[in-house]
C-alpha positions as CSV (number, residue, x, y, z in Angstrom):
1,M,-80.6,-264.1,-49.4
2,I,-77.3,-266.0,-49.9
3,S,-77.4,-267.0,-46.2
4,L,-80.7,-268.9,-46.8
5,L,-79.3,-271.0,-49.7
6,K,-78.5,-274.6,-49.0
7,V,-74.8,-275.2,-48.4
8,A,-73.3,-278.6,-49.2
9,T,-69.8,-280.0,-48.9
10,P,-68.2,-280.2,-52.3
11,R,-67.7,-283.8,-53.5
12,L,-64.3,-284.1,-55.1
13,T,-63.9,-287.7,-56.1
14,A,-61.7,-287.1,-59.1
15,T,-59.7,-284.4,-57.3
16,Q,-58.8,-286.8,-54.5
17,E,-57.3,-289.2,-57.0
18,V,-54.7,-286.6,-58.2
19,A,-54.2,-284.3,-55.2
20,D,-51.9,-285.2,-52.3
21,K,-54.5,-284.0,-49.7
22,V,-58.0,-282.7,-50.0
23,V,-60.0,-280.7,-47.3
24,A,-63.6,-280.0,-48.3
25,E,-66.1,-278.2,-46.1
26,G,-69.6,-276.9,-46.6
27,E,-68.6,-273.6,-45.1
28,L,-65.4,-271.8,-44.2
29,D,-64.5,-268.2,-43.5
30,A,-62.3,-268.5,-46.5
31,T,-60.4,-271.3,-48.3
32,H,-57.4,-269.0,-48.5
33,A,-57.5,-268.4,-44.7
34,Q,-57.8,-272.1,-44.1
35,A,-54.9,-272.8,-46.4
36,R,-52.8,-270.4,-44.4
37,R,-53.7,-272.0,-41.2
38,M,-52.8,-275.4,-42.5
39,V,-49.4,-274.1,-43.7
40,E,-48.7,-272.5,-40.3
41,A,-49.7,-275.7,-38.5
42,G,-47.4,-277.8,-40.7
43,D,-50.4,-279.7,-42.0
44,V,-49.5,-279.9,-45.7
45,P,-47.4,-282.5,-47.5
46,H,-44.1,-281.2,-48.8
47,V,-43.0,-283.7,-51.4
48,R,-44.7,-286.5,-53.3
49,E,-43.4,-290.1,-53.0
50,D,-42.0,-289.8,-56.6
51,G,-40.2,-286.6,-55.7
52,G,-42.7,-284.4,-57.5
53,I,-44.5,-281.3,-56.2
54,A,-47.2,-282.0,-53.6
55,V,-50.5,-280.2,-54.1
56,T,-53.1,-279.8,-51.3
57,V,-56.7,-278.7,-52.1
58,V,-59.0,-276.7,-49.8
59,A,-62.6,-276.3,-50.9
60,A,-65.8,-274.8,-49.6
61,D,-69.3,-274.3,-50.9
62,R,-69.7,-271.1,-49.0
63,Q,-67.2,-268.5,-47.7
64,T,-68.3,-266.2,-44.9
65,N,-65.4,-263.8,-44.8
66,A,-63.3,-264.2,-47.9
67,L,-60.9,-261.4,-48.7
68,V,-58.5,-261.3,-51.6
69,R,-55.9,-258.7,-52.7
70,F,-55.6,-255.7,-50.5
71,G,-58.6,-256.7,-48.4
72,R,-61.3,-256.6,-51.1
73,P,-64.2,-259.0,-50.6
74,W,-64.5,-262.2,-52.6
75,V,-68.2,-262.7,-53.5
76,S,-69.5,-266.2,-54.2
77,L,-72.8,-268.1,-54.2
78,P,-73.4,-271.5,-52.6
79,G,-74.1,-274.1,-55.3
80,G,-73.0,-271.7,-58.1
81,S,-69.4,-270.9,-57.5
82,F,-66.0,-272.5,-57.6
83,T,-64.1,-271.5,-54.4
84,M,-60.9,-273.4,-53.7
85,S,-57.3,-272.9,-52.7
86,F,-54.4,-275.0,-53.9
87,I,-51.2,-275.3,-51.8
88,A,-48.0,-276.2,-53.6
89,V,-44.6,-276.6,-51.9
90,I,-41.7,-275.4,-54.0
91,P,-38.0,-274.5,-53.4
92,R,-37.5,-271.3,-51.4
93,A,-34.8,-270.3,-53.9
94,V,-37.4,-270.1,-56.6
95,A,-40.2,-268.6,-54.5
96,E,-38.0,-265.7,-53.4
97,D,-36.2,-265.0,-56.6
98,E,-37.5,-261.6,-57.8
99,M,-36.3,-262.3,-61.3
100,V,-38.8,-265.1,-61.8
101,N,-41.3,-265.2,-58.9
102,G,-43.6,-262.7,-60.6
103,W,-44.6,-265.6,-62.9
104,L,-46.2,-267.6,-60.1
105,P,-49.5,-265.6,-60.3
106,M,-49.4,-266.0,-64.1
107,I,-49.0,-269.8,-63.6
108,A,-52.2,-269.7,-61.5
109,G,-54.1,-267.9,-64.3
110,L,-52.8,-270.2,-67.1
111,A,-53.5,-273.3,-65.1
112,S,-57.0,-272.1,-64.5
113,L,-57.5,-271.7,-68.2
114,D,-56.1,-275.2,-68.7
115,A,-58.6,-276.6,-66.2
116,L,-61.6,-274.7,-67.5
117,E,-61.0,-275.5,-71.1
118,G,-60.2,-279.2,-70.3
119,A,-63.4,-279.6,-68.2
120,I,-65.6,-277.9,-70.9
121,D,-64.2,-280.2,-73.6
122,A,-64.6,-283.3,-71.4
123,C,-68.3,-282.7,-70.8
124,G,-68.9,-281.9,-74.5
125,A,-70.0,-278.3,-73.9
126,R,-69.5,-275.6,-76.5
127,A,-69.5,-271.8,-76.3
128,T,-72.8,-270.3,-77.3
129,D,-71.0,-267.4,-79.0
130,P,-68.1,-268.2,-81.4
131,D,-66.3,-265.0,-80.3
132,C,-66.4,-266.1,-76.6
133,G,-62.9,-266.9,-75.4
134,F,-61.0,-266.9,-72.1
135,K,-58.5,-264.3,-71.4
136,L,-56.4,-263.2,-68.4
137,K,-56.5,-259.7,-67.1
138,W,-53.1,-259.0,-65.6
139,P,-52.4,-259.8,-62.9
140,N,-55.2,-262.0,-61.5
141,D,-58.6,-261.9,-63.2
142,I,-60.1,-264.4,-65.7
143,Y,-62.2,-262.8,-68.4
144,C,-64.8,-264.3,-70.7
145,H,-66.4,-262.3,-73.5
146,G,-64.9,-259.1,-72.0
147,L,-66.4,-259.7,-68.5
148,K,-64.9,-260.9,-65.3
149,L,-65.6,-264.7,-64.9
150,G,-63.3,-265.2,-61.9
151,G,-60.1,-264.3,-60.2
152,T,-56.9,-265.8,-58.6
153,F,-54.9,-264.8,-55.6
154,T,-51.4,-266.1,-55.1
155,E,-49.4,-265.8,-51.9
156,S,-46.1,-267.4,-50.8
157,M,-45.6,-268.4,-47.1
158,P,-42.7,-269.9,-45.1
159,L,-43.1,-273.4,-43.8
160,P,-42.6,-273.8,-40.1
161,D,-40.4,-276.9,-40.3
162,D,-38.6,-276.6,-43.7
163,D,-36.0,-273.9,-44.5
164,E,-35.4,-275.2,-48.0
165,R,-39.0,-274.9,-49.3
166,M,-41.9,-272.5,-49.2
167,A,-45.7,-273.0,-49.6
168,V,-47.4,-271.1,-52.4
169,I,-51.2,-270.7,-52.1
170,F,-53.1,-270.3,-55.3
171,S,-56.7,-269.4,-54.5
172,L,-59.3,-269.4,-57.3
173,G,-62.9,-268.2,-57.5
174,I,-65.0,-268.8,-60.6
175,N,-68.7,-267.9,-61.3
176,L,-70.0,-271.2,-62.6
177,A,-73.8,-271.0,-62.5
178,I,-74.8,-267.7,-60.9
179,P,-77.9,-266.0,-62.3
180,A,-77.4,-262.5,-63.9
181,D,-79.3,-260.8,-61.1
182,R,-77.0,-262.3,-58.4
183,L,-73.7,-261.3,-60.0
184,P,-71.7,-258.9,-57.9
185,T,-71.2,-256.2,-60.6
186,P,-72.4,-255.4,-64.2
187,K,-68.9,-256.2,-65.3
188,A,-69.1,-259.8,-64.0
189,T,-70.4,-262.9,-65.7
190,S,-70.9,-266.6,-65.2
191,L,-69.8,-269.6,-67.1
192,S,-73.3,-271.0,-67.7
193,M,-74.2,-267.8,-69.6
194,H,-71.6,-268.6,-72.3
195,V,-71.1,-272.4,-72.4
196,A,-73.6,-275.2,-72.7
197,P,-74.5,-277.9,-71.9
198,L,-72.8,-278.1,-68.5
199,P,-73.2,-280.7,-65.8
200,S,-74.3,-279.8,-62.2
201,T,-72.0,-277.5,-60.3
202,D,-70.9,-280.3,-58.0
203,I,-69.7,-282.4,-60.9
204,L,-68.2,-279.4,-62.8
205,R,-66.2,-278.2,-59.7
206,D,-64.6,-281.6,-59.3
207,M,-63.7,-281.7,-63.0
208,I,-62.1,-278.3,-62.9
209,A,-60.3,-278.9,-59.6
210,A,-58.8,-282.2,-60.7
211,R,-57.5,-280.7,-63.9
212,L,-56.2,-277.7,-62.0
213,V,-54.1,-279.9,-59.7
214,A,-52.6,-281.6,-62.7
215,S,-51.8,-278.4,-64.5
216,L,-50.4,-276.6,-61.5
217,R,-48.2,-279.6,-60.7
218,A,-46.9,-279.9,-64.3
219,R,-46.3,-276.2,-64.7
220,L,-44.6,-275.8,-61.3
221,E,-42.4,-278.8,-61.8
222,A,-41.2,-277.4,-65.1
223,F,-40.8,-273.9,-63.6
224,V,-38.7,-275.0,-60.6
225,D,-36.5,-277.2,-62.8
226,M,-35.7,-274.4,-65.3
227,P,-37.0,-271.0,-63.9
228,L,-35.4,-268.7,-66.5
229,V,-36.3,-271.0,-69.5
230,Q,-39.9,-271.4,-68.3
231,S,-40.2,-267.7,-67.6
232,G,-39.6,-267.1,-71.3
233,R,-42.1,-269.7,-72.3
234,L,-44.7,-268.3,-69.9
235,H,-44.1,-264.8,-71.3
236,S,-44.8,-266.1,-74.8
237,E,-47.9,-268.0,-73.6
238,M,-49.3,-265.0,-71.7
239,R,-49.0,-262.7,-74.6
240,H,-51.6,-264.8,-76.5
241,V,-54.2,-264.6,-73.7
242,C,-53.4,-261.3,-72.0
243,W,-56.5,-259.1,-72.1
244,M,-54.5,-256.0,-71.1
245,M,-52.3,-255.4,-74.1
246,G,-53.1,-252.1,-75.9
247,R,-55.8,-251.1,-73.4
248,R,-56.0,-247.9,-71.5
249,I,-56.0,-248.5,-67.7
250,E,-56.0,-246.7,-64.4
251,A,-54.0,-248.5,-61.7
252,Q,-54.5,-247.5,-58.1
253,L,-51.2,-248.4,-56.3
254,S,-50.7,-249.7,-52.8
255,D,-48.9,-246.5,-51.9
256,G,-52.0,-244.3,-52.6
257,T,-50.8,-243.0,-56.0
258,S,-52.3,-243.9,-59.4
259,V,-51.0,-244.5,-62.9
260,T,-53.1,-243.9,-66.0
261,G,-52.1,-244.9,-69.6
262,E,-51.9,-247.6,-72.2
263,V,-50.4,-251.0,-71.6
264,V,-47.6,-251.4,-74.1
265,A,-45.7,-254.4,-72.9
266,L,-45.6,-257.5,-70.7
267,N,-42.1,-257.7,-69.4
268,D,-39.6,-260.5,-68.7
269,D,-40.2,-260.3,-64.9
270,A,-44.0,-260.5,-65.4
271,S,-44.6,-256.8,-64.8
272,I,-46.4,-254.6,-67.4
273,S,-45.2,-251.3,-68.9
274,V,-47.7,-248.4,-69.1
275,R,-47.2,-245.4,-71.4
276,M,-48.6,-242.4,-69.6
277,P,-50.0,-239.3,-71.2
278,S,-46.6,-237.6,-70.8
279,G,-45.0,-240.2,-72.9
280,E,-43.1,-241.7,-70.0
281,V,-43.2,-245.5,-69.8
282,R,-43.8,-246.8,-66.3
283,P,-43.3,-250.5,-65.3
284,L,-45.8,-251.9,-62.8
285,L,-45.3,-255.0,-60.6
286,A,-48.4,-257.0,-59.6
287,S,-47.4,-256.6,-56.0
288,E,-47.7,-252.8,-56.1
289,V,-51.1,-252.6,-57.9
290,G,-54.2,-252.5,-55.6
291,V,-57.0,-251.9,-58.1
292,L,-56.8,-252.0,-61.9
293,V,-59.6,-250.6,-64.1
């Protein structure tokens, strides 16, 4: 049973060198829930000394009650998973701008790929299958070889003592070294099944987290400096790694309805367009999609 597995506090030496604050626990109800509590308590740095974007990291080896989009459970395995949340503070004007804020979840996914690929290169590992590559399933899943490797969850929150800025929580879960018989679904996979040789989970988590802090900070600083320009660049970048393009999907929406059809476009506001059997093209925002299959 998962509850009988040994739980250990993540060691994040490299991450502490680049993050503005690190909170690591052996066990939490959820890193995202802890991040929310820290934001509500005013317990996160807002700006770096150099004026750059401050990033706080919340990590746990085991989560006891982790829920993600629309209350779905987040399954992880102590000693085999990457379960962390990253809190960044950005201008409120950007966080609330509906023309560009749809790209914040895409930044989470792209930064996750940056971190994964950088960590794999740094430890000299290689894909066991030349066709294996990382993709992003809009709006929040990380795919490897057509299977779900992990997922992200992005949420913006007001700060209790700052009307000019908002906190954005980027939570990330990755299956690093989970045996096939412990994966949550047949459509899930684990990094160790596709890439070798890898270091211990403890070392690999730190390598990924440190790179994710750096990538998030760099991407967010560019984004808040020129939101419209960066939205265009993110659009171009996402098209190369978007697993959804040309695929038939069924989207169950938060209002209880559903949309079935082929994904035909990734739009300028980070929504997707779906061509339904009737021929009508329907745009879908990430915020209105509950489940996407």
